[in-house]
N, C-alpha and C positions, 0 to 999 in steps of 0.2 A: 579589515574585516573583524567584526566582533566575535568573541568566543561563542556566543549563542548561534550565530550563523555558521561558524565552522563546525560546531557540534551537530547542527541540523544536517549539514552537508555530509558529515561523517556517518550519521545514522542512516540517512537516505542511501548513501553509497553502500553501506553494509547491508541494508534491507534488500537492495536490488542486486548488487554484484556479489555479495558475500554469503548469500543463503540459497538453498535449493529452490525456494519459491520466488526468487528474485524476478524472473521474467513475468510471472503472473502479477506480482506487486507493481511492476512497471506499467503493466496494462491498466491496473486499477488506478494508479496515479494519473495516467493519461486520460482515462474516462472521467475522473473527478475534476481534472483541469477544465474540461469542457462544460460540465454542469454538475451541481450537487445532486447526489443520488444516494438512496439507502442501499442496504445489502441486497435486498431482493431485486431492485432495479439493476444494480451492477451485475448480479448473477445472470439475469436475463440478457443484458446487453453483451456480456462477455461469454455467454453460453457456458456457464459453469454451474455446478451444483451449489445450492444455497449454503449448505453446511461448509463447503470448501471456502466459499466467499467469507463466511463468518470467521473461519479459522484465520484467514489472511488478515482480516481487519482486526482481529483480537491480537495477533502477533504485533501488528503495527501499534495498537493501543498500548500494549505492555512495554514496548521499546520506547515510546515517546512519553510515557507517564513519568 
């Protein structure tokens, strides 16, 4: 397994299991696996506030950049 794959698995594990918002981020990942969606579509689908959804996506962006 390459170091990039290991790093990605570590980051995803930390984002899901190691943070308070992990269960929500797991739902987001599950929704994105089914179809590409923007923040508004995800918020509607997961019955969440748009600002909350943007927060979770921003955390994800910061960690993976």
